[in-house]
C-alpha positions in Angstrom: 0.0 0.0 0.0 2.8 2.4 0.9 4.5 1.6 -2.4 1.3 2.4 -4.3 0.9 5.7 -2.6 4.5 6.7 -3.3 4.0 5.9 -7.0 0.8 7.8 -7.1 2.3 10.8 -5.3 5.2 11.0 -7.8 2.8 10.6 -10.7 0.8 13.6 -9.5 3.8 15.9 -10.0 4.0 15.2 -13.7 0.4 14.8 -14.7 -1.9 17.3 -16.5 -5.0 18.7 -14.7 -7.4 16.0 -15.7 -5.0 13.2 -14.7 -4.2 15.0 -11.5 -7.8 15.3 -10.5 -8.5 11.7 -11.4 -5.6 10.3 -9.3 -6.2 12.6 -6.4 -9.9 11.8 -6.4 -9.1 8.1 -6.1 -6.7 8.7 -3.3 -9.2 10.9 -1.4 -12.8 10.6 -2.7 -14.5 13.9 -2.2 -17.4 14.2 0.3 -18.2 17.8 -0.7 -21.7 18.3 -2.1 -21.7 20.0 -5.5 -23.4 23.4 -6.0 -24.9 25.3 -8.9 -24.3 24.1 -12.4 -22.0 21.3 -11.1 -24.8 19.4 -9.4 -25.6 16.0 -10.7 -27.3 13.0 -9.0 -29.0 13.9 -5.6 -28.9 11.4 -2.7 -29.9 11.3 0.9 -27.7 9.2 3.2 -29.8 8.2 6.2 -27.2 5.8 7.5 -24.4 6.4 10.0 -21.8 5.4 7.5 -19.5 7.6 5.3 -19.9 6.0 1.9 -17.9 5.9 -1.3 -19.9 5.7 -4.6 -19.2 4.0 -7.9 -20.8 4.1 -11.3 -21.8 0.6 -12.4 -19.2 -1.6 -10.5 -16.9 -1.2 -7.5 -13.7 -0.4 -9.3 -11.4 2.6 -8.8 -11.9 3.5 -12.5 -15.6 4.0 -11.8 -15.3 6.1 -8.6 -17.6 9.2 -8.6 -17.1 10.5 -5.0 -18.4 10.1 -1.5 -21.3 11.0 0.7 -21.1 11.6 4.4 -23.2 9.9 7.1 -26.5 11.6 7.7 -26.2 13.9 4.7 -29.8 14.9 3.8 -29.0 16.4 0.4 -25.8 15.5 -1.3 -25.2 16.2 -5.0 -22.5 14.3 -6.9 -20.4 16.6 -9.0 -20.1 17.2 -12.8 -16.7 18.9 -12.2 -13.5 16.8 -12.7 -12.0 18.7 -9.9 -14.4 17.0 -7.4 -15.4 13.9 -9.3 -12.7 11.7 -11.0 -15.3 10.4 -13.4 -17.4 13.5 -14.0 -18.0 12.5 -17.6 -20.5 9.9 -16.6 -23.0 12.7 -15.9 -22.7 14.2 -19.4 -25.5 11.9 -20.7 -28.9 10.6 -19.8 -28.8 6.9 -18.7 -29.6 4.5 -15.9 -27.0 2.6 -13.9 -26.3 0.7 -10.6 -25.0 3.1 -8.0 -22.6 0.9 -5.9 -21.9 2.1 -2.4 -19.1 1.0 -0.1 -18.0 2.0 3.4 -15.2 4.5 3.3 -13.1 2.5 5.7 -13.5 -0.6 3.6 -12.5 1.4 0.5 -9.3 2.7 2.2 -8.4 -0.8 3.5 -8.8 -2.4 0.1 -7.7 0.3 -2.3 -5.2 -1.9 -4.1 -7.8 -4.7 -4.6 -11.4 -3.5 -4.2 -12.7 -7.0 -5.1 -11.8 -7.9 -1.5 -14.0 -5.1 -0.1 -17.6 -5.7 0.9 -20.2 -3.7 -1.0 -22.5 -1.8 1.4 -25.5 -1.7 -1.0 -26.4 -1.1 -4.6 -29.2 1.2 -5.8 -30.5 1.3 -9.4 -30.8 4.9 -10.5 -31.9 6.8 -13.6 -30.1 10.1 -14.4 -31.4 12.7 -16.7 -28.7 15.1 -17.9 -31.3 17.6 -19.0 -33.7 17.7 -16.1 -33.6 19.6 -12.8 -31.6 17.2 -10.6 -33.3 18.5 -7.4 -36.6 17.0 -8.6 -35.8 13.5 -7.3 -33.8 12.2 -4.3 -32.4 8.7 -4.1 -32.5 7.6 -0.5 -29.9 5.3 1.1 -32.1 3.8 3.7 -31.4 4.1 7.5 -32.3 0.3 7.6 -28.9 -0.4 6.0 -25.7 -0.8 7.9 -26.7 -3.0 10.8 -25.1 -6.1 12.2 -27.5 -8.4 10.6 -27.3 -9.5 7.0 -29.7 -10.6 4.2 -28.2 -12.7 1.4 -30.2 -12.9 -1.7 -29.8 -15.3 -4.6 -31.3 -14.2 -7.9 -31.2 -17.0 -10.5 -33.8 -15.4 -12.7 -33.2 -13.6 -16.0 -34.4 -10.3 -14.4 -32.6 -7.7 -12.3 -34.3 -7.3 -8.9 -34.7 -4.3 -6.6 -35.9 -4.7 -3.0 -38.0 -1.8 -1.7 -39.0 -1.2 1.9 -42.7 -1.4 2.9 -44.2 -1.2 -0.5 -43.6 -1.4 -4.3 -42.9 2.3 -4.4 -40.9 2.4 -1.1 -37.2 3.2 -0.6 -34.9 0.8 -2.3 -32.5 -1.1 0.0 -30.7 -3.2 -2.5 -30.3 -4.2 -6.2 -29.6 -7.8 -7.1 -28.4 -8.4 -10.7 -29.9 -11.2 -12.8 -28.1 -14.6 -12.4 -26.3 -13.4 -9.3 -25.9 -15.3 -6.1 -25.0 -14.2 -2.6 -25.7 -10.5 -2.9 -25.3 -9.3 0.7 -27.3 -6.5 2.3 -26.3 -5.3 5.8 -29.5 -4.5 7.8 -30.3 -3.4 11.3 -32.4 -5.5 13.7 -36.1 -5.3 13.2 -39.2 -6.5 11.2 -39.0 -6.2 7.4 -41.3 -6.2 4.4 -39.3 -6.0 1.3 -41.2 -5.8 -2.0 -39.7 -7.0 -5.3 -39.5 -4.8 -8.4 -38.0 -6.3 -11.5 -36.1 -4.5 -14.3 -34.8 -5.9 -17.6 -33.6 -4.6 -21.0 -35.9 -5.3 -23.9 -34.0 -5.7 -27.3 -37.3 -5.1 -29.1 -38.3 -1.9 -27.3 -34.6 -0.9 -26.8 -35.6 0.2 -23.3 -35.2 -1.0 -19.8 -38.6 -2.3 -18.6 -39.6 -1.8 -14.9 -42.4 -4.1 -13.8 -44.0 -5.4 -10.6 -44.7 -9.1 -10.0 -48.1 -9.8 -8.4 -49.7 -13.0 -7.2 -53.0 -14.6 -8.3 -54.9 -12.1 -6.1 -53.1 -9.2 -7.8 -51.1 -8.4 -4.6 -47.4 -7.6 -5.0 -44.8 -10.2 -3.9 -42.7 -9.4 -0.9 -40.3 -10.9 1.7 -41.5 -10.7 5.3 -39.1 -11.5 8.1 -37.5 -10.5 11.4 -33.8 -9.9 11.5 -31.6 -9.8 14.6 -27.8 -10.0 14.6 -28.2 -13.0 12.3 -28.0 -13.9 8.6 -31.0 -14.7 6.5 -30.8 -16.2 3.1 -33.5 -15.9 0.4 -33.7 -17.3 -3.1 -36.0 -15.3 -5.2 -36.8 -18.2 -7.5 -37.3 -20.8 -4.9 -38.6 -18.9 -1.9 -40.7 -16.2 -3.5 -42.1 -16.9 -7.0 -41.8 -19.0 -10.1 -41.0 -16.5 -12.9 -42.9 -18.6 -15.4 -46.1 -18.5 -13.4 -46.6 -14.9 -12.3 -48.3 -11.8 -13.8 -47.1 -8.2 -13.7 -48.3 -4.8 -12.8 -46.9 -1.9 -14.9 -46.6 1.8 -13.9 -45.7 2.8 -17.4 -46.9 3.0 -21.0 -44.5 3.0 -23.9 -44.4 5.3 -27.0 -42.7 3.4 -29.8 -41.6 5.5 -32.8 -40.3 4.3 -36.2 -38.5 6.9 -38.2 -39.0 6.6 -42.0 -38.3 10.3 -42.5 -35.1 11.1 -44.4 -33.3 12.6 -41.4 -32.9 12.1 -37.6 -35.8 13.0 -35.4 -36.4 13.8 -31.7 -39.5 12.9 -29.7 -40.9 15.5 -27.3 -43.6 15.7 -24.7 -44.5 19.4 -24.9 -41.1 21.1 -24.8 -39.3 18.3 -23.0 -37.1 16.0 -25.0 -37.8 12.3 -24.4 -34.5 10.3 -23.9 -34.1 6.7 -24.7 -32.5 5.9 -21.4 -30.7 2.6 -22.2 -29.1 3.9 -25.3 -28.4 7.3 -23.8 -29.7 9.1 -26.8 -32.4 11.5 -27.9 -32.1 11.0 -31.7 -33.8 8.3 -33.7 -31.9 7.8 -37.0 -33.6 7.0 -40.3 -35.0 3.4 -40.4 -34.7 3.0 -36.6 -37.4 2.2 -34.0 -37.2 3.2 -30.3 -39.6 3.1 -27.4 -39.9 5.8 -24.7 -41.1 5.0 -21.2 -44.0 7.3 -20.1 -44.9 7.2 -16.4 -48.5 7.1 -15.1 -49.5 9.8 -12.6 -49.2 8.8 -9.0 -52.5 8.5 -7.1 -51.8 8.3 -3.4 -49.6 5.3 -2.7 -50.2 3.7 -6.1 -50.2 4.8 -9.8 -53.2 5.6 -12.0 -54.0 3.0 -14.7 -53.9 5.6 -17.5 -52.9 9.1 -18.5 -53.8 11.4 -21.4 -50.9 12.7 -23.4 -51.8 15.7 -25.6 -48.4 17.3 -26.2 -46.4 14.6 -28.0 -44.6 15.8 -31.1 -41.8 14.9 -33.5 -39.0 17.4 -34.3 -36.4 17.3 -37.0 -34.4 20.6 -37.4 -37.1 23.3 -38.0 -39.7 20.7 -38.9 -42.3 19.8 -36.3 -45.2 17.2 -36.4 -47.8 17.1 -33.6 -48.9 13.6 -32.8 -52.5 12.8 -32.0 -53.7 13.1 -28.4 -54.0 9.7 -26.8 -55.1 8.2 -23.5 -52.4 5.7 -22.7 -52.9 2.7 -20.4 -50.1 1.3 -18.3 -48.7 -1.9 -19.7 -49.4 -1.1 -23.3 -47.2 0.0 -26.3 -48.4 2.8 -28.6 -46.6 2.6 -31.9 -46.5 5.2 -34.6 -44.4 5.7 -37.8 -43.4 9.0 -39.3 -42.2 9.5 -42.9 -41.4 12.0 -45.6 -44.5 12.9 -47.7 -42.4 13.5 -50.8 -42.2 17.2 -50.3 -39.8 17.1 -47.3 -42.7 17.3 -44.7 -43.0 15.2 -41.6 -46.2 13.2 -41.7 -47.7 10.2 -39.9 -47.6 7.0 -42.0 -50.7 4.8 -42.5 -54.1 6.0 -41.1 -52.6 8.5 -38.8 -53.4 6.6 -35.6 -51.4 4.7 -33.0 -51.1 0.9 -33.3 -51.7 -0.4 -29.7 -50.6 -3.7 -28.3 -50.3 -5.1 -24.7 -46.8 -5.8 -23.5 -46.0 -9.5 -23.9 -43.1 -10.4 -21.7 -42.5 -13.5 -23.7 -42.0 -11.4 -26.8 -40.3 -8.2 -25.8 -37.4 -9.9 -24.1 -36.5 -12.1 -27.1 -33.5 -11.1 -29.1 -34.1 -9.4 -32.5 
């Protein structure tokens, strides 16, 4: 460890600014909350642990900073001076936010594969939205002397949420992953399962909620002391081939047969294809955009009217028909060139509607 620090210290003297900030940020991950235009992802740390955060996986090359214990509003930074990987916040995308105790990070800096992960939260970051609109909470239930080990041998990424399907996430378990460990305090728990998976056909990450035959969401209920509990989602909770799902989203699917790239907007807001990190649909491409239903109390409404959807290409603009979208359905429309360089809707000018078929949208193209 001392040899590594000596090499890094010597390297700092000969590096340029970006390299200097990168190495110094790794040696001492910043805990300062960003301000002004430098603000990126917003988190609340309810735990009593100083945490180091990573983009995607726990590797020094993915370090994005730290957040202090009890911090109620911490913004990760878009400045390379305060975030060694500030470039990750240049684009709209979703990713696992991996969190590690600061002392574990320091003790295992030369080999982070040996350091325990505190928890992982799945987040969606919009580079063009007001980042203060949504806070990702690191639950105060985390960090205790008990532990929950979760095996996920399904094809779907799983998120465990506290006390309800829309509750605070306490952990993210990747598909086909065993022995994901969550450190929890003593107490009674109800953890609800939310599933996420990328659809090659929609080119979008689908979020959906498994429900039983009575249409109630699946959950894990248990009491934890200073002990270790083990759950296998496939064996102890549900059979993935024999469950139904509740959706909180509809999907707008757009095929571009115009002779140029297009953007899809809801009013003046550009819709981003989160998985591909892009706003532009090229000619002959099809992409789907996830549209959230309005929240009604603790649950979500089954439908929402969209009256401001439009297609833009340069100075050309095409208003799409108003539509009442139902959660769990895909609304498809194709735009084309009318021969006079105008954007028009192909076909009869209406949406083609289909219910989401999980057996279909997850098959490879």
